[in-house]
Steps between C-alpha positions, in 0.01 A plus 500: 500500500856638518809387332679205642813591696810464278755476777334213696530181262355257758188718550451513118538122494230437755256791399451350153169675433631857563635564148397793276564582138685234298567297813132478577416291189778224568369181654531412863839338564455131586460424865822438684493290819205381700176697552436491859363696800541511877727674761681826445634532140869589456635539130870559452797419271781256574754582224297499181233276644161638624346318818175515671493396873184447712593581866263345762530643857152328596333205388333521167467340154747489191249467207660389173273554197737418220854390428739720295782472258766453766368161622279381775745531799552756782771593742411504867589643846323348784569618855331365812387702801756569764500338834416695813761592765433357841469668829703469835845527343360369181695391207441673158251348252622314199445662158229357266625256246647643178454321174561620153533330173430507110310294254187423709227404250157670507178461311210726412335467837470656838755436761449582873781687652538465877724759695596382840437717801774587751506299818376669824755615758501331838258680734687457831373410847142551429514273212749274323874589476498292177495706168297364213594329186497693173237405232559310183522677176390304189489535137416218256725216617743721694460517883728711716480412876448767773779576740544319829461702826758580751581321831474645845568445866250218526555348154878555402501354154384692201244326271551381149353650193602655153779672730517394850438721803783595729561326838390681825704542806506397866748500776763239434308310250553437127249503211512415133379705200202371298588313192441667160366317186223334703121492483384727775407324823677173386845347445395415141742632250392760226666618194805730553361856606682613820745454784516393860443732796792603723572288814562598852785365714415570860527894511263652746417802295485452120245326291589387148390635170265329258618352183484688161472393139872609445661376835457344831395692804782623733537324837438693810828483698734585207635845394490650241152462372359368838135410461476652149249344254631327174504705198251462202546470141457744208247454209444711184164330405273758647633824363800417277884515520507868588285448803593169674316417822643307802263246647498268799718624773499330839395683809746605763513355849369676809699562831415317815690703769523862605846543362430808292609323186321520162283203356605341180451675174261360238651353183474690173194432333247606746612321823367683810747606786513332835419701801777641731491452863424868566183545306237277320597633160487180297382532142284285271617339186421710178166434346548372136856383557446192723754624776500337834370692809746633765509324849368667808703588812487289822586743789412737666169366364412234250392680198326379182688395190425660164308339213651386169460657177250368236646341195469569126450323166636639180424354163684636188540436137626647180248710298738663237843588391597855460758743640302718730476663846234704672572876561570441878584198709360358817213273600285285283472673165192447273336692232124591474297773335799681368673521831790325648413385855770416769328293782699472819397195740824518681752783587737626237586802291346679214779634282459747206793563249609855378272468199187447708234785467150370597210579730442224732196365677578352835300313755636394845318267740636426849489164696178402668480473879465171693168403662454419859471159634180356670480433873331222686301393710297813468457492119680836429577548137786701377478831295590501148799691362521812303621484134811668401469862388480572111673792334439572128654771285387518135784697364846541620749641237842319502788606293859357483693238703381437842459214741187485711469277806209256503416350836208264521334497846442169669168387667469500886494175676175391644453485879502151673183342637505521891313523814346827622728771614785377296661718221349386172467798280675474150789700364495792279600467127806682378509784240573475144716762344598636156723789421832677479474612872267561798156666472410721325765391235371134518171319547421318824207266569475415867457153628147390631418528862472183741171336592419553869447220749388470860777596742293641784383725654360590154537371156817612341461782249568409147833596335507884441266561804568745766590245778717182506586515133761755400602590160366638190317257260336491165154366598424445874438155662174376654459574874494211746214362692447517885334315772535658839175632583524786251338553160799688375729299265823595349491795248586448134823638392541827305629530145810711439547436130250791389729749669835349375730744346613388146605627161260782379195366325506161700154367617504316830241230606428346846210479735463432873419152657153427666454489876488181702204407707468475875249346733458427876294185425519369149770231434545552119655830443714573204751759383461744227586470137815654359495799289569475129641744236135579386283492806494458889479165684161397657437515870472167689179405654428360848235259369496250226468678172348862527822629392756275317852638525606496140830672400487819305486485122827550297535693179550377136828585325484754230415381143872531394573187701201272387707266264261197483810269483635631820432360855539839681241567764213300623122475431265772570124540600373440144729222412748721315866478582772751584393586844745571792499595869180361649477486889497183685177357651435433856464132622189335627430345830194267475369245253227738393711813474641612165859590465606830349602493142806670376443818296131525574174286498496213232888468503767427562599799251801702416743259689343547841479190734182317600450471869499164688157321499409250763355155455277391314619771247866440596764672304844606583590863549632632170790728429511809291599404143866557417574819288156650562556680835195320627440487876516170695181357663401475857527165667197338683464427863299181523378248750698388805620163343609639164825691444453874428591617141808725432461818309589519130807678371486792274577486128827664371474807295576579128633784288401544137641758263391569135610720223448528111677212316 
């Protein structure tokens, strides 16, 4: 065991068993704050106080084993899921409710932490123009509402929520923004946590922005700021005063007419941009920030709105009092096994001072792809999506002052449930990136490939495939199924991450997706499983269960990052944690057919989504887990009288950096 670092007092404070010599015979210092586990651990100083924060970007458990010397209360930040932007000249989604406070009592027990998902975007003419409400985020007695969804041509008013959705637009008509500080789907008041969406005063072209935690959404007809989402609010609770994060921005409104004008901009804090009239380029709210989704355009074609971003729960408490800082800044900082670990679950910067001279271990995972939706009445199931690529470098020397960009890739959206022949494939995930410049100076982990659907005359190839799915992806998506008198389903997507150019010594992980099935007679075909970082997706079968289209297995993080108090990663095949980048499973189509598991048989593992299972084993399509790069699952095409299932969205990526304390 080496000597404890003498220039990092916070590490010395936390690593109380690493002393040598005279220091080794001293008694262990008394416990400081609570002893607890759950979420991603972030340790930092605020003045002379040392804080520990638990950052939850997905539902989990905050387990308190004992109370410390600083009392039995915690501080909290609870942000609900952002509302979805609507289609057809849709208003922007409202941000998830933003609630923060101090002095919340806790006891030595387990607390369920619920993180609200983002509301779906309106799907357009083939489905509903309505967006979806964001989900509730809950910790102890604190509940933050989801954001309301935007209005549109057929429903002008935005809906209420933590923050309200923006009004839609129609010729000569007026709409009102949704009211903030309301329980979602009702007019019931809720504790202060957001603002109203913007209104719309009769303009033909411009929808309004959704409300944000820090301001109301902007109305459609008014310049400047026409249709922009309301801004969010800052909090230092996750990463300390040197790394504040802005949460809960409203989504921008979409354009209705072909005037060549831009859509409304999303509010600061993860709000998505509304679509301009020229292209359908609306963007989703940022996962982990609770931003509202951007509204979709109305002409020349009605296009989907974008989904809202999932919420977050942060619980922090004081654990000590020293004057200390880490050697570098950025992300959630923790200490384990003699290493200082910076964990980024949202984009930021990794900043080293002039005195820095360390060899860094860096792992980068891209965002997972979105699974395809199911189709009815022919019982077609969608292909599972590929996981984000993973890039790992065990030793990068860094010396001196530098700022390195950290970009966390978002998960691709799942494809909508539809009827045969409609476009229902998912979307590719986006890359995660770390470094001072483009490859080979930096490290890039590509986003996962989409899951293929049925779009005739053959099943759509999975993301990364040679046809119908452009772009390089980390792991390939599962191919779509086919029913047109042929036995040839869509091909699984290829994996581009193994050939990615990165800093010398970087190891790249990614595998292809499985092929979809085809049949001229059998009415229960399914797509292939998405590829994972550790293995290929399985091929879909054209009968019940001869081949179950599981997603490809992921990989386990290096042992450096196995802090037992950390919530990084997802469970693996043997019940152990710290796994990432599992491929999404394909959906099922009959009551006797088994849905594909994310990350391999027996899952879901490594953050991959589980496919839709039809009654009597009914379960919703699951999304890839946030901050694992897991691929979204395929939806199921079920019986004629039952709505088909949408595909699951991919999980966002993660970047982790470690160096000696």
